[in-house]
C-alpha positions, 0 to 999 in steps of 0.5 A: 499500499502506497499513501500520497498527497494529491492537495491540502485537503486530500489523500489518496490510498494506492491499495494493491488487488491480488487474484487470490483476495477474500470473501466471496466472489474475491470481493473483498478487497484487504487492507493492511491494519496501518494504512486504514487507520491512518486514511479511514480512521480506526473502527467500520465506518462507512463510506460512498465510492465513486467508480471510475474504471479507465481513462473514463472523467465520470463516474461508473456508477457510485454505492455506499461498503463499509470499511469494516472493522479489523479481522483477527488476521490484522487487517480490515477489508471492504464489505457490500461491494461484490463488485468487487469481485470484477474487478482484476489484479490491479491497483485501486485508488482510493481519493478522499474529496471535499464530502464527507464520508465520500 
């Protein structure tokens, strides 16, 4: 995982998606605890995601997902995001917006 500043008010978390991700149909994306805590906060929470694919300038869709509490293997995960199961191995970018929890 790599975090980087994109502007003084917005951060971006870059996560490598692997073919072996967990959950039914590999729909969960895993985060290491330190990075998840720093970016999403220390507890389970819901966030609104806007999904962009490829070079499009418009969101393909939006939905609310959950960033889980800590799992026993020392990770946190996305929940309620079955579309992630269709994403091949790649890098996934989570960028903050000016809107709370988006």
